[in-house]
C-alpha positions as CSV (number, residue, x, y, z in Angstrom):
1,M,22.1,-8.6,90.2
2,D,24.6,-9.4,92.9
3,C,25.4,-12.2,94.8
4,I,23.2,-12.9,97.5
5,A,23.9,-16.2,98.5
6,G,26.3,-14.9,101.1
7,I,23.7,-12.6,102.4
8,I,20.7,-15.2,103.2
9,A,23.0,-17.2,104.9
10,G,23.9,-14.6,107.3
11,F,20.4,-13.6,107.9
12,N,20.2,-16.2,111.4
13,G,19.2,-13.7,113.9
14,H,18.2,-10.8,112.0
15,S,14.8,-8.9,111.9
16,P,12.3,-8.9,108.7
17,R,13.3,-4.7,108.5
18,E,16.8,-5.2,108.6
19,V,16.6,-8.6,105.9
20,S,14.5,-6.2,103.8
21,A,17.8,-3.7,103.5
22,E,20.6,-6.1,103.0
23,L,18.4,-7.8,100.0
24,L,17.7,-4.0,98.6
25,K,21.5,-3.8,98.6
26,V,21.9,-7.0,95.7
27,G,18.8,-5.8,94.4
28,V,16.1,-7.9,95.3
29,E,13.2,-6.0,96.3
30,T,10.3,-7.2,99.7
31,L,7.8,-6.2,101.1
32,P,6.1,-6.3,105.0
33,I,3.5,-9.5,105.7
34,P,1.3,-7.8,108.5
35,A,1.8,-10.2,111.1
36,G,-0.6,-13.7,111.1
37,Q,-1.1,-13.2,107.2
38,K,0.2,-14.8,104.0
39,G,0.4,-11.6,102.1
40,P,0.2,-8.1,102.2
41,G,-3.0,-6.7,102.8
42,G,-4.9,-4.1,104.7
43,S,-4.8,0.1,104.5
44,R,-1.6,0.2,105.4
45,L,-0.9,-1.9,102.2
46,K,-3.1,-0.6,99.8
47,D,-2.4,-1.3,96.2
48,W,1.0,-3.1,97.4
49,Q,1.5,-4.8,93.4
50,N,2.1,-0.8,92.2
51,R,4.6,0.3,95.2
52,T,7.6,-0.3,96.4
53,F,8.6,-0.5,99.6
54,G,11.7,-0.5,101.9
55,P,12.6,-1.5,104.9
56,E,11.3,1.8,106.5
57,D,7.8,0.1,105.5
58,F,8.5,-2.4,108.4
59,L,6.5,-2.1,112.2
60,D,7.9,-4.7,114.3
61,G,5.6,-8.3,114.1
62,D,6.0,-7.8,110.1
63,G,7.2,-11.2,108.6
64,I,8.7,-11.0,104.8
65,G,8.1,-11.7,101.2
66,I,10.4,-11.2,98.1
67,R,8.5,-9.8,95.1
68,N,8.1,-12.1,92.3
69,S,9.4,-9.5,90.3
70,S,12.8,-9.8,91.5
71,L,13.3,-13.5,91.9
72,Q,10.5,-16.0,90.4
73,T,9.7,-19.2,92.5
74,I,8.7,-22.9,91.9
75,D,6.3,-23.4,94.6
76,R,5.6,-26.6,95.2
77,D,1.9,-27.3,96.8
78,C,1.5,-31.6,96.6
79,P,3.7,-34.4,98.5
80,E,4.7,-36.3,94.9
81,A,6.7,-32.4,94.1
82,L,8.2,-32.7,97.0
83,H,9.2,-36.4,96.1
84,P,13.2,-36.6,95.7
85,A,12.4,-39.1,92.9
86,I,10.5,-35.7,90.9
87,L,11.9,-32.3,93.4
88,G,14.7,-31.6,91.3
89,R,14.8,-34.3,88.1
90,F,13.6,-31.6,85.5
91,T,14.9,-27.8,86.2
92,P,18.0,-26.3,87.6
93,R,19.8,-26.9,91.3
94,T,19.1,-23.9,92.6
95,L,18.3,-21.8,96.1
96,R,15.5,-23.6,98.1
97,S,12.9,-22.4,101.2
98,G,10.0,-23.5,102.3
99,R,8.7,-24.0,106.0
100,A,10.3,-26.2,108.4
101,S,8.4,-29.1,107.5
102,T,9.2,-28.5,103.4
103,P,12.1,-26.7,103.9
104,E,12.4,-27.4,99.5
105,A,8.9,-26.3,98.7
106,H,10.4,-23.3,97.1
107,S,12.9,-22.9,94.1
108,W,14.3,-19.7,93.6
109,Y,15.8,-18.6,90.4
110,R,16.9,-15.7,88.4
111,V,14.7,-15.6,84.8
112,D,16.5,-13.8,81.5
113,G,13.7,-12.6,80.0
114,K,9.9,-11.9,79.9
115,I,7.7,-15.1,81.9
116,K,4.3,-15.7,82.7
117,K,2.8,-17.5,86.1
118,Y,1.8,-20.5,85.8
119,T,-0.5,-22.5,88.0
120,F,-0.9,-26.5,87.9
121,K,-3.5,-28.3,88.8
122,D,-5.2,-31.9,89.0
123,A,-8.6,-32.4,87.6
124,D,-9.6,-32.3,91.3
125,G,-8.8,-28.5,91.6
126,T,-5.8,-29.6,93.5
127,V,-2.8,-27.3,93.0
128,M,0.3,-29.1,92.9
129,L,3.0,-26.3,91.8
130,E,3.1,-23.0,90.8
131,L,5.6,-21.2,88.3
132,R,4.8,-17.5,90.1
133,V,6.4,-14.5,89.0
134,G,5.3,-10.9,88.5
135,K,5.6,-8.0,90.4
136,G,1.9,-9.0,91.7
137,H,3.2,-12.0,93.4
138,Q,5.1,-12.7,96.5
139,T,6.7,-15.7,98.1
140,L,7.9,-16.1,102.2
141,I,10.9,-16.5,103.0
142,P,13.0,-16.3,107.1
143,P,12.3,-14.7,109.7
144,T,8.6,-15.0,108.6
145,I,6.3,-17.5,110.3
146,N,3.7,-18.9,108.4
147,P,0.4,-18.1,110.4
148,E,-1.8,-21.3,109.4
149,H,1.1,-24.3,110.4
150,N,2.9,-22.0,112.7
151,E,5.3,-22.8,111.2
152,P,9.1,-20.9,110.7
153,Y,10.2,-20.4,107.3
154,V,13.7,-21.6,106.8
155,W,16.7,-21.3,104.7
156,H,17.5,-25.2,102.8
157,N,20.2,-24.6,100.9
158,P,21.6,-21.0,101.7
159,E,25.3,-21.0,100.3
160,V,23.8,-21.6,96.8
161,E,22.5,-18.8,94.2
162,P,19.2,-18.6,92.7
163,A,19.9,-20.3,89.3
164,E,19.7,-18.2,86.2
165,V,17.5,-19.5,83.6
166,S,15.9,-19.1,80.1
167,P,12.0,-18.7,80.3
168,E,11.5,-21.7,78.0
169,E,14.1,-23.8,80.1
170,I,12.2,-22.8,83.3
171,V,8.2,-23.4,81.3
172,R,9.3,-26.2,80.7
173,G,11.3,-27.6,83.6
174,A,8.0,-26.5,86.0
175,S,5.4,-28.3,83.4
176,L,7.8,-31.9,83.3
177,E,7.6,-31.6,86.6
178,A,4.1,-30.8,86.8
179,A,3.3,-33.7,84.4
180,A,5.0,-35.9,86.7
181,C,3.3,-35.3,89.5
182,L,-0.1,-35.9,88.1
183,I,1.1,-39.5,87.0
184,A,1.6,-40.0,90.3
185,R,-1.5,-39.1,91.6
186,H,-3.5,-41.4,89.7
187,Y,-0.7,-44.1,89.6
188,P,-2.7,-47.0,89.1
189,P,-1.9,-50.0,92.3
190,E,-0.1,-53.4,91.6
191,G,-1.6,-55.4,89.4
192,G,-2.0,-53.4,86.2
193,Q,1.1,-51.2,86.2
194,Y,2.7,-53.2,83.3
195,D,-0.2,-51.8,80.0
196,F,-0.3,-49.0,82.4
197,G,3.2,-47.6,81.7
198,L,3.0,-49.0,78.1
199,Y,-0.3,-46.9,77.1
200,L,1.1,-43.8,79.1
201,A,4.8,-44.5,77.3
202,G,2.8,-44.2,73.6
203,F,0.9,-40.9,74.7
204,L,3.8,-39.4,75.5
205,I,5.1,-40.2,72.4
206,R,3.1,-39.0,70.2
207,N,3.1,-36.3,72.2
208,G,5.8,-34.7,71.4
209,I,7.7,-36.1,74.2
210,D,11.3,-38.0,73.6
211,E,12.5,-41.2,74.7
212,D,14.7,-40.1,77.4
213,T,11.8,-37.2,79.2
214,A,9.3,-40.1,78.8
215,Y,11.6,-42.3,81.1
216,D,12.3,-39.7,83.3
217,L,8.8,-38.4,83.9
218,M,7.5,-42.5,84.5
219,A,10.3,-43.5,86.5
220,A,9.9,-40.5,88.5
221,A,6.0,-40.7,88.2
222,Y,6.3,-44.9,89.8
223,E,8.4,-44.0,92.8
224,A,6.7,-40.8,93.8
225,A,3.1,-42.9,93.5
226,G,5.0,-45.1,96.4
227,Y,6.9,-48.7,94.7
228,Y,10.2,-48.8,94.8
229,L,12.2,-48.5,91.6
230,D,14.1,-51.6,91.5
231,H,16.2,-53.2,88.6
232,E,12.9,-55.6,87.3
233,A,10.7,-52.2,87.0
234,E,13.8,-49.7,86.0
235,K,14.1,-52.5,83.1
236,N,10.1,-52.4,82.3
237,I,9.7,-48.9,81.9
238,R,13.1,-48.2,79.6
239,G,11.8,-51.2,78.0
240,V,8.4,-49.8,76.8
241,C,10.0,-46.4,76.2
242,R,12.1,-47.4,73.6
243,T,10.1,-50.1,72.3
244,T,7.4,-47.3,72.0
245,A,10.2,-44.9,70.3
246,E,11.5,-47.3,67.8
247,K,7.9,-48.0,66.5
248,H,7.0,-44.5,66.3
249,E,10.3,-44.0,64.6
250,D,9.6,-46.5,62.0
251,E,6.0,-45.0,61.6
252,E,4.4,-48.2,63.3
253,E,2.1,-48.9,65.3
254,Y,1.6,-49.2,68.6
255,A,-0.7,-48.2,72.1
256,G,-1.7,-44.8,73.3
257,G,-3.7,-42.5,74.4
258,P,-7.1,-44.1,73.5
259,S,-5.9,-47.6,75.2
260,L,-4.7,-45.8,78.2
261,E,-8.8,-43.8,77.9
262,E,-10.1,-47.1,78.0
263,H,-8.7,-49.4,80.4
264,Y,-8.5,-46.7,82.7
265,P,-11.3,-44.0,82.2
266,A,-10.2,-42.6,85.5
267,F,-6.8,-41.0,84.5
268,P,-6.4,-36.9,83.8
269,L,-5.8,-38.0,80.6
270,K,-7.0,-34.1,79.0
271,K,-5.2,-32.6,81.8
272,L,-2.0,-34.5,81.2
273,R,-2.2,-33.9,77.9
274,K,-2.6,-30.0,78.7
275,I,0.1,-30.0,80.6
276,I,2.7,-32.2,77.9
277,K,2.1,-29.4,75.5
278,L,3.4,-26.9,77.4
279,A,6.3,-28.9,77.8
280,V,6.2,-29.5,74.5
281,D,5.2,-26.3,72.6
282,I,8.3,-24.4,75.1
283,L,10.5,-26.4,73.6
284,Q,9.7,-26.4,70.0
285,E,9.8,-22.7,70.6
286,E,13.2,-22.4,72.1
287,E,14.2,-24.4,69.2
288,E,13.3,-22.2,66.6
289,D,14.4,-19.5,68.3
290,T,18.0,-21.2,68.0
291,E,17.3,-22.3,64.9
292,A,16.9,-19.1,64.0
293,A,20.5,-17.7,65.6
294,R,22.2,-20.5,64.4
295,M,21.4,-19.3,60.8
296,E,22.4,-15.8,61.7
297,R,25.4,-16.6,62.7
298,A,26.4,-19.1,59.7
299,E,25.4,-15.9,57.2
300,K,27.8,-13.8,59.1
301,A,30.5,-16.5,58.7
302,W,30.1,-17.1,55.1
303,E,30.3,-13.7,54.4
304,T,33.7,-13.6,56.0
305,C,34.7,-17.0,55.1
306,Q,33.6,-17.4,51.7
307,N,36.4,-16.5,49.5
308,L,38.1,-18.9,51.2
309,A,35.5,-21.2,51.0
310,R,35.6,-21.3,47.7
311,H,38.9,-22.1,47.0
312,K,40.1,-25.1,44.7
313,D,42.6,-26.9,47.2
314,I,42.0,-25.3,50.4
315,T,43.8,-28.1,52.6
316,S,47.4,-26.8,49.9
317,D,46.3,-23.2,51.2
318,F,46.1,-24.5,54.8
319,A,49.3,-26.1,54.9
320,A,51.2,-23.4,53.2
321,T,49.7,-20.8,56.0
322,L,51.4,-23.8,58.4
323,H,54.5,-23.2,56.8
324,S,54.8,-19.5,56.5
325,R,54.1,-19.6,60.5
326,G,57.4,-21.6,61.1
327,V,55.7,-25.3,61.0
328,A,57.9,-27.8,59.6
329,G,56.6,-31.0,58.1
330,E,55.4,-32.3,55.2
331,S,52.1,-30.6,53.5
332,N,50.7,-34.2,53.4
333,Q,50.8,-34.6,57.2
334,I,49.1,-31.1,57.7
335,R,46.1,-31.7,54.9
336,I,44.9,-35.3,56.6
337,L,45.2,-33.5,60.2
338,Y,42.8,-31.2,58.5
339,L,40.8,-33.7,57.0
340,T,40.3,-35.7,60.0
341,L,39.1,-32.9,62.3
342,T,37.0,-32.0,60.0
343,S,35.3,-35.3,59.9
344,R,33.6,-34.3,63.3
345,F,31.0,-33.4,60.7
346,L,30.2,-36.7,59.3
347,N,28.4,-39.3,60.6
348,K,31.3,-41.7,61.5
349,M,34.7,-39.6,62.2
350,V,37.9,-40.3,61.0
351,N,40.3,-41.5,63.7
352,I,44.0,-41.4,63.3
353,A,47.5,-41.8,64.6
354,V,51.0,-40.1,64.5
355,K,53.9,-41.9,64.9
356,G,57.3,-40.9,64.4
357,P,60.9,-40.8,66.4
358,S,61.1,-39.3,69.8
359,S,61.2,-35.5,69.9
360,S,60.5,-35.1,66.2
361,G,58.0,-32.5,66.7
362,K,54.4,-34.6,66.7
363,S,53.1,-33.5,69.0
364,Y,53.7,-29.8,68.3
365,L,52.6,-30.4,64.3
366,V,49.3,-31.5,65.8
367,E,48.8,-28.4,68.1
368,Q,49.2,-26.4,65.2
369,V,46.8,-27.8,63.2
370,V,44.1,-27.6,65.8
371,E,44.7,-24.1,66.9
372,A,43.4,-23.0,63.4
373,F,39.7,-24.4,65.1
374,P,37.7,-23.6,67.7
375,E,38.3,-25.3,70.9
376,S,35.0,-27.3,70.5
377,A,36.7,-29.2,67.7
378,Y,38.9,-31.1,69.7
379,Y,39.2,-32.4,73.5
380,A,43.3,-32.0,74.9
381,L,44.4,-34.7,76.8
382,T,48.0,-34.7,77.6
383,S,49.7,-37.4,79.8
């Protein structure tokens, strides 16, 4: 799909029909929205889920929506989801739009792979946010007027392209965002917050959330609930996350879900567990896929290098190869540099300093050795 940021940035004053024509040029499908409606309907748009629309299908007064099979959307429906502490904390920076009063409510993505729609609700049924995907869903864009609030839709940052993400990345991000919203909506009043944080950290970590993500969830929820995250509050949240993670690692006992349920019975623990499970499971699936791909690469690499890997003295072979390419210097120098770079696979890397008279070829020797290694093996700095 071609760049659409430049097209969107030039939309001011365009009619929905003109917007549709421009977006169609870059592969983005749109559909007409009858005046006074938030979605397609009526006999004119019957069976719209299975139809394709072009600029010629727009009537004067129509609004316009982007079909969520072309671009996918996170739609934020609650105030907590729009709070700066949560908004964008768990998802990549991307193109955003919304009503004039909530211009960042919609985040737009290009998801590389199959994905299904998710709706995240509070325990009382209130929709917090929605991951909207597929041909049967659409999201309104400018210059449409929202009929419920009589507000125009606007682009918040039209210069930004929709971020390209994997299904796992966007589902995990949306679910963590929903989890932070849920916690924020049920954060206790001042007075019992330390115990709440202690139990919540235990619940999160016991359910597969790592220490850093647990802190992000708790800190974001704390701020979105209306509290000021000063140095003391940040220290307390980091402290309970760190202590709990250490106890979990050492298989020691710590408070968690049962204590949260006992002391804060109104907190929607089952709902949070369900959301957290999605975030954890999707990450495990991604890690399994990544591990399978890594194993496949390793098998192919072994087919290529197994003869060399079975040599009894690889460092001597390496030095001889460099000498054959015209690199001067003692073999021991080359071999030590080789071993130093290889030490990156150990728990503790080896440090080395190459010394010698000026213009004696020190830099050249190092440069020739590192050329035999992948770029990920070193970080080159020059003065």
